[in-house]
Biopython code that builds the backbone (N, CA, C, O; Angstrom):
import numpy as np
from Bio.PDB.StructureBuilder import StructureBuilder

atoms = [
    (1, "MET", "N", (197.249, 55.249, 144.140)),
    (1, "MET", "CA", (196.664, 56.528, 143.998)),
    (1, "MET", "C", (196.480, 56.984, 142.591)),
    (1, "MET", "O", (197.482, 57.044, 141.880)),
    (2, "SER", "N", (195.342, 57.305, 142.119)),
    (2, "SER", "CA", (195.156, 57.663, 140.799)),
    (2, "SER", "C", (194.775, 59.108, 140.707)),
    (2, "SER", "O", (193.956, 59.605, 141.479)),
    (3, "PHE", "N", (195.414, 59.821, 139.696)),
    (3, "PHE", "CA", (195.168, 61.198, 139.549)),
    (3, "PHE", "C", (194.025, 61.507, 138.530)),
    (3, "PHE", "O", (193.656, 62.668, 138.347)),
    (4, "GLU", "N", (193.519, 60.540, 137.926)),
    (4, "GLU", "CA", (192.420, 60.685, 136.969)),
    (4, "GLU", "C", (191.194, 61.110, 137.610)),
    (4, "GLU", "O", (190.895, 60.695, 138.729)),
    (5, "LYS", "N", (190.485, 61.899, 136.971)),
    (5, "LYS", "CA", (189.242, 62.560, 137.536)),
    (5, "LYS", "C", (188.068, 61.582, 137.120)),
    (5, "LYS", "O", (187.922, 61.175, 135.967)),
    (6, "GLU", "N", (187.333, 61.285, 138.070)),
    (6, "GLU", "CA", (186.123, 60.419, 137.851)),
    (6, "GLU", "C", (185.005, 61.209, 137.356)),
    (6, "GLU", "O", (184.770, 62.249, 137.970)),
    (7, "GLU", "N", (184.301, 60.922, 136.398)),
    (7, "GLU", "CA", (183.181, 61.455, 135.683)),
    (7, "GLU", "C", (181.971, 61.231, 136.558)),
    (7, "GLU", "O", (181.655, 60.059, 136.766)),
    (8, "PRO", "N", (181.231, 62.229, 137.115)),
    (8, "PRO", "CA", (180.027, 62.021, 137.731)),
    (8, "PRO", "C", (178.985, 61.323, 136.858)),
    (8, "PRO", "O", (178.882, 61.633, 135.671)),
    (9, "GLU", "N", (178.237, 60.421, 137.394)),
    (9, "GLU", "CA", (177.084, 59.781, 136.649)),
    (9, "GLU", "C", (176.001, 60.670, 136.539)),
    (9, "GLU", "O", (175.575, 61.191, 137.570)),
    (10, "ILE", "N", (175.449, 60.945, 135.369)),
    (10, "ILE", "CA", (174.387, 61.838, 135.146)),
    (10, "ILE", "C", (173.129, 60.973, 134.958)),
    (10, "ILE", "O", (173.132, 59.997, 134.208)),
    (11, "GLN", "N", (172.043, 61.366, 135.670)),
    (11, "GLN", "CA", (170.704, 60.725, 135.664)),
    (11, "GLN", "C", (170.086, 60.962, 134.298)),
    (11, "GLN", "O", (170.224, 62.047, 133.733)),
    (12, "PRO", "N", (169.378, 59.914, 133.739)),
    (12, "PRO", "CA", (168.733, 60.147, 132.439)),
    (12, "PRO", "C", (167.641, 61.314, 132.469)),
    (12, "PRO", "O", (167.415, 61.980, 131.459)),
    (13, "SER", "N", (167.016, 61.514, 133.601)),
    (13, "SER", "CA", (166.001, 62.448, 133.713)),
    (13, "SER", "C", (166.482, 63.875, 133.533)),
    (13, "SER", "O", (165.781, 64.718, 132.973)),
    (14, "VAL", "N", (167.805, 64.157, 134.062)),
    (14, "VAL", "CA", (168.424, 65.374, 133.915)),
    (14, "VAL", "C", (168.675, 65.658, 132.461)),
    (14, "VAL", "O", (168.358, 66.726, 131.938)),
    (15, "ILE", "N", (169.284, 64.614, 131.795)),
    (15, "ILE", "CA", (169.515, 64.829, 130.230)),
    (15, "ILE", "C", (168.221, 65.156, 129.488)),
    (15, "ILE", "O", (168.192, 66.029, 128.621)),
    (16, "GLU", "N", (167.176, 64.457, 129.833)),
    (16, "GLU", "CA", (165.980, 64.646, 129.037)),
    (16, "GLU", "C", (165.326, 66.067, 129.383)),
    (16, "GLU", "O", (164.747, 66.702, 128.502)),
    (17, "SER", "N", (165.425, 66.503, 130.577)),
    (17, "SER", "CA", (164.855, 67.863, 130.862)),
    (17, "SER", "C", (165.777, 68.931, 130.289)),
    (17, "SER", "O", (165.269, 69.994, 129.932)),
    (18, "ALA", "N", (167.078, 68.740, 130.171)),
    (18, "ALA", "CA", (167.890, 69.698, 129.625)),
    (18, "ALA", "C", (167.909, 69.854, 128.101)),
    (18, "ALA", "O", (168.317, 70.865, 127.529)),
    (19, "SER", "N", (167.426, 68.750, 127.492)),
    (19, "SER", "CA", (167.349, 68.748, 126.035)),
    (19, "SER", "C", (166.068, 68.995, 125.458)),
    (19, "SER", "O", (165.888, 68.890, 124.245)),
    (20, "THR", "N", (165.129, 69.331, 126.296)),
    (20, "THR", "CA", (163.795, 69.695, 125.911)),
    (20, "THR", "C", (163.796, 70.970, 125.130)),
    (20, "THR", "O", (164.383, 71.947, 125.595)),
    (21, "VAL", "N", (163.185, 71.034, 123.981)),
    (21, "VAL", "CA", (163.150, 72.206, 123.114)),
    (21, "VAL", "C", (161.718, 72.552, 122.841)),
    (21, "VAL", "O", (160.873, 71.686, 122.611)),
    (22, "ASN", "N", (161.451, 73.901, 122.873)),
    (22, "ASN", "CA", (160.154, 74.249, 122.628)),
    (22, "ASN", "C", (159.845, 74.205, 121.111)),
    (22, "ASN", "O", (160.399, 74.998, 120.350)),
    (23, "ASP", "N", (159.012, 73.331, 120.694)),
    (23, "ASP", "CA", (158.834, 73.136, 119.273)),
    (23, "ASP", "C", (157.673, 74.158, 118.740)),
    (23, "ASP", "O", (157.319, 74.117, 117.562)),
    (24, "ASP", "N", (157.149, 75.000, 119.596)),
    (24, "ASP", "CA", (156.099, 75.863, 119.279)),
    (24, "ASP", "C", (156.586, 77.066, 118.276)),
    (24, "ASP", "O", (155.782, 77.681, 117.575)),
    (25, "TRP", "N", (157.779, 77.290, 118.286)),
    (25, "TRP", "CA", (158.366, 78.456, 117.456)),
    (25, "TRP", "C", (158.624, 77.816, 116.086)),
    (25, "TRP", "O", (159.181, 76.726, 115.950)),
    (26, "ASP", "N", (158.186, 78.560, 115.112)),
    (26, "ASP", "CA", (158.597, 78.257, 113.730)),
    (26, "ASP", "C", (159.590, 79.305, 113.283)),
    (26, "ASP", "O", (159.831, 80.276, 113.999)),
    (27, "VAL", "N", (160.177, 79.122, 112.094)),
    (27, "VAL", "CA", (161.169, 80.079, 111.559)),
    (27, "VAL", "C", (160.679, 81.473, 111.272)),
    (27, "VAL", "O", (161.402, 82.454, 111.448)),
    (28, "ALA", "N", (159.467, 81.548, 110.836)),
    (28, "ALA", "CA", (158.931, 82.814, 110.557)),
    (28, "ALA", "C", (158.711, 83.676, 111.889)),
    (28, "ALA", "O", (159.003, 84.869, 111.960)),
    (29, "GLU", "N", (158.175, 82.947, 112.908)),
    (29, "GLU", "CA", (157.950, 83.619, 114.123)),
    (29, "GLU", "C", (159.289, 84.126, 114.741)),
    (29, "GLU", "O", (159.331, 85.222, 115.300)),
    (30, "GLU", "N", (160.294, 83.385, 114.643)),
    (30, "GLU", "CA", (161.598, 83.847, 115.155)),
    (30, "GLU", "C", (162.119, 84.978, 114.495)),
    (30, "GLU", "O", (162.638, 85.905, 115.117)),
    (31, "ARG", "N", (161.991, 84.949, 113.074)),
    (31, "ARG", "CA", (162.545, 86.155, 112.249)),
    (31, "ARG", "C", (161.687, 87.414, 112.585)),
    (31, "ARG", "O", (162.241, 88.512, 112.613)),
    (32, "ARG", "N", (160.409, 87.296, 112.830)),
    (32, "ARG", "CA", (159.557, 88.419, 113.282)),
    (32, "ARG", "C", (160.041, 88.879, 114.701)),
    (32, "ARG", "O", (160.210, 90.084, 114.887)),
    (33, "LEU", "N", (160.230, 88.145, 115.529)),
    (33, "LEU", "CA", (160.779, 88.502, 116.765)),
    (33, "LEU", "C", (162.268, 89.265, 116.749)),
    (33, "LEU", "O", (162.495, 90.285, 117.401)),
    (34, "ILE", "N", (163.182, 88.635, 115.944)),
    (34, "ILE", "CA", (164.358, 89.284, 115.741)),
    (34, "ILE", "C", (164.310, 90.599, 115.061)),
    (34, "ILE", "O", (165.015, 91.542, 115.422)),
    (35, "ARG", "N", (163.411, 90.660, 113.998)),
    (35, "ARG", "CA", (163.160, 91.851, 113.440)),
    (35, "ARG", "C", (162.666, 93.010, 114.402)),
    (35, "ARG", "O", (163.125, 94.149, 114.309)),
    (36, "LYS", "N", (161.755, 92.671, 115.280)),
    (36, "LYS", "CA", (161.097, 93.479, 116.211)),
    (36, "LYS", "C", (162.203, 94.058, 117.130)),
    (36, "LYS", "O", (162.281, 95.263, 117.372)),
    (37, "VAL", "N", (163.120, 93.053, 117.667)),
    (37, "VAL", "CA", (164.192, 93.520, 118.490)),
    (37, "VAL", "C", (165.118, 94.519, 117.736)),
    (37, "VAL", "O", (165.493, 95.570, 118.255)),
    (38, "ASP", "N", (165.420, 94.174, 116.635)),
    (38, "ASP", "CA", (166.357, 95.014, 115.769)),
    (38, "ASP", "C", (165.757, 96.270, 115.646)),
    (38, "ASP", "O", (166.492, 97.221, 115.913)),
    (39, "PHE", "N", (164.513, 96.538, 115.282)),
    (39, "PHE", "CA", (163.883, 97.763, 114.885)),
    (39, "PHE", "C", (163.499, 98.585, 116.048)),
    (39, "PHE", "O", (163.449, 99.810, 115.942)),
    (40, "TYR", "N", (163.201, 97.925, 117.252)),
    (40, "TYR", "CA", (162.684, 98.731, 118.431)),
    (40, "TYR", "C", (163.766, 98.899, 119.546)),
    (40, "TYR", "O", (163.968, 100.002, 120.053)),
    (41, "VAL", "N", (164.399, 97.876, 119.886)),
    (41, "VAL", "CA", (165.224, 97.811, 121.055)),
    (41, "VAL", "C", (166.632, 98.368, 120.757)),
    (41, "VAL", "O", (167.153, 99.215, 121.483)),
    (42, "LEU", "N", (167.222, 97.857, 119.661)),
    (42, "LEU", "CA", (168.641, 98.322, 119.356)),
    (42, "LEU", "C", (168.686, 99.820, 119.061)),
    (42, "LEU", "O", (169.705, 100.424, 119.396)),
    (43, "PRO", "N", (167.637, 100.517, 118.438)),
    (43, "PRO", "CA", (167.878, 101.968, 118.302)),
    (43, "PRO", "C", (167.828, 102.818, 119.569)),
    (43, "PRO", "O", (168.442, 103.869, 119.752)),
    (44, "LEU", "N", (166.996, 102.199, 120.421)),
    (44, "LEU", "CA", (166.959, 102.797, 121.849)),
    (44, "LEU", "C", (168.301, 102.621, 122.532)),
    (44, "LEU", "O", (168.805, 103.571, 123.131)),
    (45, "LEU", "N", (168.843, 101.549, 122.469)),
    (45, "LEU", "CA", (170.185, 101.350, 123.162)),
    (45, "LEU", "C", (171.200, 102.148, 122.444)),
    (45, "LEU", "O", (172.095, 102.651, 123.123)),
    (46, "LEU", "N", (171.186, 102.342, 121.131)),
    (46, "LEU", "CA", (172.220, 103.202, 120.431)),
    (46, "LEU", "C", (171.991, 104.596, 120.848)),
    (46, "LEU", "O", (172.974, 105.300, 121.083)),
    (47, "ILE", "N", (170.789, 105.075, 120.968)),
    (47, "ILE", "CA", (170.598, 106.467, 121.240)),
    (47, "ILE", "C", (171.036, 106.754, 122.798)),
    (47, "ILE", "O", (171.571, 107.814, 123.123)),
    (48, "ALA", "N", (170.764, 105.740, 123.687)),
    (48, "ALA", "CA", (171.240, 105.942, 125.043)),
    (48, "ALA", "C", (172.781, 105.900, 125.244)),
    (48, "ALA", "O", (173.331, 106.627, 126.072)),
    (49, "PHE", "N", (173.513, 104.949, 124.392)),
    (49, "PHE", "CA", (174.850, 104.996, 124.342)),
    (49, "PHE", "C", (175.507, 106.284, 123.685)),
    (49, "PHE", "O", (176.615, 106.695, 124.027)),
    (50, "PHE", "N", (174.758, 106.854, 122.756)),
    (50, "PHE", "CA", (175.220, 108.148, 122.039)),
    (50, "PHE", "C", (175.253, 109.219, 123.070)),
    (50, "PHE", "O", (176.240, 109.944, 123.192)),
    (51, "PHE", "N", (174.091, 109.342, 123.886)),
    (51, "PHE", "CA", (174.060, 110.393, 124.810)),
    (51, "PHE", "C", (175.104, 110.293, 126.032)),
    (51, "PHE", "O", (175.567, 111.271, 126.619)),
    (52, "LEU", "N", (175.398, 108.946, 126.315)),
    (52, "LEU", "CA", (176.421, 108.788, 127.375)),
    (52, "LEU", "C", (177.812, 109.221, 126.848)),
    (52, "LEU", "O", (178.604, 109.827, 127.569)),
    (53, "CYS", "N", (178.075, 108.892, 125.577)),
    (53, "CYS", "CA", (179.423, 109.311, 125.007)),
    (53, "CYS", "C", (179.393, 110.805, 124.831)),
    (53, "CYS", "O", (180.413, 111.442, 125.093)),
    (54, "LEU", "N", (178.174, 111.491, 124.359)),
    (54, "LEU", "CA", (178.128, 112.816, 124.331)),
    (54, "LEU", "C", (178.370, 113.624, 125.570)),
    (54, "LEU", "O", (178.933, 114.717, 125.522)),
    (55, "ASP", "N", (177.950, 113.089, 126.655)),
    (55, "ASP", "CA", (178.151, 113.803, 127.912)),
    (55, "ASP", "C", (179.603, 113.717, 128.252)),
    (55, "ASP", "O", (180.191, 114.731, 128.628)),
    (56, "ARG", "N", (180.198, 112.610, 128.146)),
    (56, "ARG", "CA", (181.626, 112.394, 128.304)),
    (56, "ARG", "C", (182.529, 113.300, 127.511)),
    (56, "ARG", "O", (183.507, 113.861, 128.006)),
    (57, "SER", "N", (182.153, 113.415, 126.253)),
    (57, "SER", "CA", (183.055, 114.193, 125.332)),
    (57, "SER", "C", (182.838, 115.676, 125.665)),
    (57, "SER", "O", (183.793, 116.452, 125.621)),
    (58, "ASN", "N", (181.562, 116.102, 126.008)),
    (58, "ASN", "CA", (181.312, 117.436, 126.414)),
    (58, "ASN", "C", (182.171, 117.866, 127.510)),
    (58, "ASN", "O", (182.721, 118.965, 127.442)),
    (59, "ILE", "N", (182.344, 117.068, 128.554)),
    (59, "ILE", "CA", (183.169, 117.539, 129.740)),
    (59, "ILE", "C", (184.600, 117.501, 129.277)),
    (59, "ILE", "O", (185.387, 118.321, 129.748)),
    (60, "SER", "N", (184.981, 116.653, 128.431)),
    (60, "SER", "CA", (186.488, 116.696, 127.993)),
    (60, "SER", "C", (186.662, 117.934, 127.064)),
    (60, "SER", "O", (187.750, 118.512, 127.070)),
    (61, "ASN", "N", (185.723, 118.341, 126.323)),
    (61, "ASN", "CA", (185.873, 119.446, 125.444)),
    (61, "ASN", "C", (185.867, 120.759, 126.270)),
    (61, "ASN", "O", (186.630, 121.684, 125.991)),
    (62, "ALA", "N", (184.972, 120.811, 127.309)),
    (62, "ALA", "CA", (184.883, 122.008, 128.154)),
    (62, "ALA", "C", (186.218, 122.279, 128.961)),
    (62, "ALA", "O", (186.655, 123.417, 129.137)),
    (63, "LEU", "N", (186.855, 121.071, 129.459)),
    (63, "LEU", "CA", (188.082, 121.146, 130.184)),
    (63, "LEU", "C", (189.242, 121.631, 129.324)),
    (63, "LEU", "O", (190.139, 122.300, 129.836)),
    (64, "THR", "N", (189.248, 121.301, 127.982)),
    (64, "THR", "CA", (190.281, 121.844, 127.072)),
    (64, "THR", "C", (190.075, 123.339, 126.629)),
    (64, "THR", "O", (190.966, 124.005, 126.101)),
    (65, "ASP", "N", (188.841, 123.782, 126.892)),
    (65, "ASP", "CA", (188.572, 125.052, 126.227)),
    (65, "ASP", "C", (188.347, 126.075, 127.486)),
    (65, "ASP", "O", (187.318, 126.746, 127.567)),
    (66, "HIS", "N", (189.261, 126.132, 128.337)),
    (66, "HIS", "CA", (189.417, 127.129, 129.468)),
    (66, "HIS", "C", (188.153, 127.157, 130.414)),
    (66, "HIS", "O", (187.775, 128.179, 130.986)),
    (67, "PHE", "N", (187.548, 125.937, 130.514)),
    (67, "PHE", "CA", (186.459, 125.798, 131.408)),
    (67, "PHE", "C", (186.804, 126.095, 132.821)),
    (67, "PHE", "O", (186.107, 126.844, 133.505)),
    (68, "LYS", "N", (187.821, 125.542, 133.238)),
    (68, "LYS", "CA", (188.281, 125.658, 134.701)),
    (68, "LYS", "C", (188.657, 127.108, 135.010)),
    (68, "LYS", "O", (188.460, 127.548, 136.143)),
    (69, "THR", "N", (189.190, 127.866, 134.054)),
    (69, "THR", "CA", (189.529, 129.317, 134.373)),
    (69, "THR", "C", (188.310, 130.075, 134.381)),
    (69, "THR", "O", (188.209, 131.016, 135.167)),
    (70, "ASP", "N", (187.396, 129.785, 133.620)),
    (70, "ASP", "CA", (186.031, 130.566, 133.497)),
    (70, "ASP", "C", (185.426, 130.374, 134.839)),
    (70, "ASP", "O", (184.948, 131.350, 135.417)),
    (71, "LEU", "N", (185.405, 129.175, 135.392)),
    (71, "LEU", "CA", (184.552, 128.927, 136.661)),
    (71, "LEU", "C", (185.470, 129.148, 137.810)),
    (71, "LEU", "O", (184.982, 129.154, 138.940)),
    (72, "GLY", "N", (186.770, 129.333, 137.642)),
    (72, "GLY", "CA", (187.589, 129.557, 138.841)),
    (72, "GLY", "C", (187.810, 128.240, 139.584)),
    (72, "GLY", "O", (187.874, 128.306, 140.812)),
    (73, "ILE", "N", (187.931, 127.096, 139.008)),
    (73, "ILE", "CA", (188.118, 125.838, 139.707)),
    (73, "ILE", "C", (189.462, 125.348, 139.265)),
    (73, "ILE", "O", (190.031, 125.784, 138.265)),
    (74, "THR", "N", (189.981, 124.351, 140.116)),
    (74, "THR", "CA", (191.219, 123.613, 139.861)),
    (74, "THR", "C", (190.922, 122.345, 139.129)),
    (74, "THR", "O", (189.769, 121.949, 138.963)),
    (75, "THR", "N", (192.030, 121.683, 138.672)),
    (75, "THR", "CA", (191.858, 120.439, 137.807)),
    (75, "THR", "C", (191.300, 119.343, 138.804)),
    (75, "THR", "O", (190.524, 118.460, 138.438)),
    (76, "ALA", "N", (191.757, 119.478, 140.066)),
    (76, "ALA", "CA", (191.265, 118.458, 141.040)),
    (76, "ALA", "C", (189.787, 118.505, 141.239)),
    (76, "ALA", "O", (189.106, 117.485, 141.354)),
    (77, "GLN", "N", (189.297, 119.757, 141.277)),
    (77, "GLN", "CA", (187.837, 119.999, 141.556)),
    (77, "GLN", "C", (186.960, 119.487, 140.237)),
    (77, "GLN", "O", (185.891, 118.890, 140.369)),
    (78, "ALA", "N", (187.512, 119.778, 139.044)),
    (78, "ALA", "CA", (186.861, 119.311, 137.919)),
    (78, "ALA", "C", (186.911, 117.780, 137.796)),
    (78, "ALA", "O", (185.944, 117.159, 137.355)),
    (79, "THR", "N", (187.983, 117.208, 138.167)),
    (79, "THR", "CA", (188.013, 115.811, 138.133)),
    (79, "THR", "C", (187.126, 115.136, 139.277)),
    (79, "THR", "O", (186.631, 114.024, 139.090)),
    (80, "LEU", "N", (186.947, 115.818, 140.426)),
    (80, "LEU", "CA", (186.012, 115.352, 141.491)),
    (80, "LEU", "C", (184.660, 115.391, 140.938)),
    (80, "LEU", "O", (183.927, 114.407, 141.039)),
    (81, "GLY", "N", (184.268, 116.512, 140.337)),
    (81, "GLY", "CA", (182.940, 116.706, 139.725)),
    (81, "GLY", "C", (182.537, 115.500, 138.738)),
    (81, "GLY", "O", (181.454, 114.916, 138.783)),
    (82, "ASN", "N", (183.550, 115.229, 137.867)),
    (82, "ASN", "CA", (183.338, 114.210, 136.869)),
    (82, "ASN", "C", (183.132, 112.786, 137.582)),
    (82, "ASN", "O", (182.220, 112.030, 137.247)),
    (83, "GLN", "N", (183.980, 112.509, 138.511)),
    (83, "GLN", "CA", (183.924, 111.289, 139.243)),
    (83, "GLN", "C", (182.663, 111.218, 140.039)),
    (83, "GLN", "O", (182.156, 110.100, 140.124)),
    (84, "LEU", "N", (182.052, 112.238, 140.654)),
    (84, "LEU", "CA", (180.886, 112.273, 141.404)),
    (84, "LEU", "C", (179.669, 112.064, 140.436)),
    (84, "LEU", "O", (178.645, 111.472, 140.779)),
    (85, "GLN", "N", (179.868, 112.581, 139.250)),
    (85, "GLN", "CA", (178.692, 112.321, 138.203)),
    (85, "GLN", "C", (178.615, 110.787, 137.883)),
    (85, "GLN", "O", (177.575, 110.130, 137.903)),
    (86, "GLN", "N", (179.869, 110.311, 137.585)),
    (86, "GLN", "CA", (179.813, 108.844, 137.310)),
    (86, "GLN", "C", (179.494, 108.012, 138.404)),
    (86, "GLN", "O", (178.923, 106.948, 138.164)),
    (87, "ALA", "N", (179.786, 108.342, 139.642)),
    (87, "ALA", "CA", (179.365, 107.644, 140.779)),
    (87, "ALA", "C", (177.869, 107.635, 141.030)),
    (87, "ALA", "O", (177.278, 106.656, 141.484)),
    (88, "GLY", "N", (177.262, 108.843, 140.689)),
    (88, "GLY", "CA", (175.747, 108.937, 140.724)),
    (88, "GLY", "C", (175.074, 108.148, 139.769)),
    (88, "GLY", "O", (173.998, 107.629, 140.066)),
    (89, "ILE", "N", (175.624, 107.985, 138.567)),
    (89, "ILE", "CA", (175.103, 107.221, 137.544)),
    (89, "ILE", "C", (175.129, 105.673, 137.983)),
    (89, "ILE", "O", (174.147, 104.952, 137.810)),
    (90, "ILE", "N", (176.260, 105.243, 138.533)),
    (90, "ILE", "CA", (176.355, 103.811, 138.847)),
    (90, "ILE", "C", (175.492, 103.569, 140.123)),
    (90, "ILE", "O", (174.839, 102.528, 140.199)),
    (91, "ILE", "N", (175.462, 104.484, 141.126)),
    (91, "ILE", "CA", (174.692, 104.237, 142.379)),
    (91, "ILE", "C", (173.198, 104.149, 141.935)),
    (91, "ILE", "O", (172.500, 103.231, 142.367)),
    (92, "PHE", "N", (172.719, 105.039, 141.124)),
    (92, "PHE", "CA", (171.285, 104.895, 140.794)),
    (92, "PHE", "C", (170.870, 103.965, 139.779)),
    (92, "PHE", "O", (169.704, 103.571, 139.744)),
    (93, "GLU", "N", (171.789, 103.561, 138.897)),
    (93, "GLU", "CA", (171.480, 102.685, 137.937)),
    (93, "GLU", "C", (171.273, 101.209, 138.374)),
    (93, "GLU", "O", (170.376, 100.527, 137.878)),
    (94, "LEU", "N", (172.125, 100.739, 139.312)),
    (94, "LEU", "CA", (172.017, 99.404, 139.765)),
    (94, "LEU", "C", (170.641, 99.151, 140.457)),
    (94, "LEU", "O", (170.023, 98.125, 140.172)),
    (95, "PRO", "N", (170.132, 100.056, 141.367)),
    (95, "PRO", "CA", (168.822, 99.875, 141.909)),
    (95, "PRO", "C", (167.753, 99.870, 140.734)),
    (95, "PRO", "O", (166.789, 99.107, 140.809)),
    (96, "ALA", "N", (167.912, 100.671, 139.712)),
    (96, "ALA", "CA", (166.922, 100.631, 138.684)),
    (96, "ALA", "C", (166.909, 99.271, 137.967)),
    (96, "ALA", "O", (165.850, 98.753, 137.613)),
    (97, "ILE", "N", (168.076, 98.721, 137.769)),
    (97, "ILE", "CA", (168.159, 97.367, 137.124)),
    (97, "ILE", "C", (167.376, 96.373, 138.045)),
    (97, "ILE", "O", (166.486, 95.647, 137.604)),
    (98, "TRP", "N", (167.732, 96.391, 139.227)),
    (98, "TRP", "CA", (167.117, 95.422, 140.216)),
    (98, "TRP", "C", (165.612, 95.707, 140.323)),
    (98, "TRP", "O", (164.809, 94.786, 140.470)),
    (99, "ALA", "N", (165.246, 96.970, 140.249)),
    (99, "ALA", "CA", (163.734, 97.246, 140.297)),
    (99, "ALA", "C", (163.132, 96.653, 139.055)),
    (99, "ALA", "O", (162.060, 96.066, 139.197)),
    (100, "SER", "N", (163.619, 96.714, 137.966)),
    (100, "SER", "CA", (163.119, 96.155, 136.764)),
    (100, "SER", "C", (163.100, 94.655, 136.809)),
    (100, "SER", "O", (162.258, 94.053, 136.143)),
    (101, "GLN", "N", (163.907, 94.056, 137.495)),
    (101, "GLN", "CA", (163.770, 92.568, 137.624)),
    (101, "GLN", "C", (162.688, 92.188, 138.665)),
    (101, "GLN", "O", (162.192, 91.061, 138.685)),
    (102, "LEU", "N", (162.359, 93.124, 139.487)),
    (102, "LEU", "CA", (161.207, 92.777, 140.457)),
    (102, "LEU", "C", (159.897, 93.046, 139.873)),
    (102, "LEU", "O", (158.908, 92.976, 140.603)),
    (103, "ARG", "N", (159.778, 93.348, 138.629)),
    (103, "ARG", "CA", (158.592, 93.556, 137.863)),
    (103, "ARG", "C", (157.845, 94.780, 138.423)),
    (103, "ARG", "O", (156.625, 94.721, 138.576)),
    (104, "LEU", "N", (158.512, 95.839, 138.720)),
    (104, "LEU", "CA", (157.991, 97.088, 138.917)),
    (104, "LEU", "C", (157.555, 97.778, 137.685)),
    (104, "LEU", "O", (158.062, 97.410, 136.625)),
    (105, "ARG", "N", (156.696, 98.715, 137.685)),
    (105, "ARG", "CA", (156.383, 99.372, 136.457)),
    (105, "ARG", "C", (157.433, 100.195, 135.810)),
    (105, "ARG", "O", (158.098, 100.956, 136.512)),
    (106, "VAL", "N", (157.640, 100.110, 134.542)),
    (106, "VAL", "CA", (158.817, 100.725, 133.913)),
    (106, "VAL", "C", (158.631, 102.261, 133.966)),
    (106, "VAL", "O", (159.616, 102.989, 134.086)),
    (107, "ASP", "N", (157.361, 102.764, 133.877)),
    (107, "ASP", "CA", (157.234, 104.184, 133.833)),
    (107, "ASP", "C", (157.547, 104.802, 135.242)),
    (107, "ASP", "O", (157.884, 105.984, 135.316)),
    (108, "THR", "N", (157.445, 104.069, 136.283)),
    (108, "THR", "CA", (157.933, 104.548, 137.576)),
    (108, "THR", "C", (159.434, 104.458, 137.626)),
    (108, "THR", "O", (160.017, 105.394, 138.172)),
    (109, "ILE", "N", (160.089, 103.538, 137.170)),
    (109, "ILE", "CA", (161.497, 103.468, 137.194)),
    (109, "ILE", "C", (162.097, 104.667, 136.126)),
    (109, "ILE", "O", (163.074, 105.333, 136.468)),
    (110, "ILE", "N", (161.563, 104.841, 135.070)),
    (110, "ILE", "CA", (162.092, 105.804, 134.169)),
    (110, "ILE", "C", (161.906, 107.262, 134.749)),
    (110, "ILE", "O", (162.642, 108.179, 134.382)),
    (111, "ARG", "N", (160.900, 107.437, 135.663)),
    (111, "ARG", "CA", (160.586, 108.795, 136.235)),
    (111, "ARG", "C", (161.620, 109.067, 137.361)),
    (111, "ARG", "O", (162.151, 110.168, 137.511)),
    (112, "VAL", "N", (161.876, 107.948, 138.170)),
    (112, "VAL", "CA", (162.709, 108.046, 139.336)),
    (112, "VAL", "C", (164.166, 108.116, 139.057)),
    (112, "VAL", "O", (164.888, 108.965, 139.579)),
    (113, "ASP", "N", (164.604, 107.172, 138.189)),
    (113, "ASP", "CA", (166.024, 106.964, 137.998)),
    (113, "ASP", "C", (166.764, 108.234, 137.467)),
    (113, "ASP", "O", (167.837, 108.530, 137.994)),
    (114, "PRO", "N", (166.276, 108.980, 136.489)),
    (114, "PRO", "CA", (167.106, 110.187, 136.098)),
    (114, "PRO", "C", (167.133, 111.246, 137.196)),
    (114, "PRO", "O", (168.107, 111.984, 137.342)),
    (115, "GLN", "N", (165.982, 111.313, 138.009)),
    (115, "GLN", "CA", (165.995, 112.302, 139.131)),
    (115, "GLN", "C", (167.017, 111.967, 140.074)),
    (115, "GLN", "O", (167.617, 112.890, 140.623)),
    (116, "GLY", "N", (167.303, 110.771, 140.343)),
    (116, "GLY", "CA", (168.447, 110.342, 141.272)),
    (116, "GLY", "C", (169.797, 110.683, 140.714)),
    (116, "GLY", "O", (170.708, 111.146, 141.401)),
    (117, "GLN", "N", (169.878, 110.416, 139.368)),
    (117, "GLN", "CA", (171.162, 110.682, 138.779)),
    (117, "GLN", "C", (171.540, 112.152, 138.618)),
    (117, "GLN", "O", (172.725, 112.475, 138.538)),
    (118, "SER", "N", (170.558, 113.042, 138.570)),
    (118, "SER", "CA", (170.790, 114.472, 138.388)),
    (118, "SER", "C", (171.055, 115.125, 139.712)),
    (118, "SER", "O", (171.437, 116.295, 139.744)),
    (119, "GLU", "N", (170.868, 114.413, 140.826)),
    (119, "GLU", "CA", (171.046, 115.064, 142.190)),
    (119, "GLU", "C", (172.512, 115.182, 142.459)),
    (119, "GLU", "O", (172.908, 115.683, 143.512)),
]
sb = StructureBuilder()
sb.init_structure("model")
sb.init_model(0)
sb.init_chain("A")
sb.init_seg("    ")
for serial, (resi, resn, name, xyz) in enumerate(atoms, 1):
    if name == "N":
        sb.init_residue(resn, " ", resi, " ")
    sb.init_atom(name, np.array(xyz, "f"), 0.0, 1.0, " ", f" {name:<3s}", serial, name[0])
structure = sb.get_structure()
């Protein structure tokens, strides 16, 4: 009885199809694409992340600045509200991601998703 693992034999056609490289790209086109992503997509992601962090820090600052006594709520109620907000973001964000993969129009997703998160 041997404990050595046998390597499966790989068909040559599998190796050829896996190593096929698209030679249509040149270095200049790739640099333009990377520059476009850097200048258009990354700032949008940074702005979205900034607002997410701003929202979380606003809740924390409000709780330390007598927010609960002003509204007459307990710590448990404030925590529950924060958890419900995060749950709403998660519940409505996943269908938005799936909808974008189904090739739905982005303007429809952008209009519907924040409405669901604000409910």
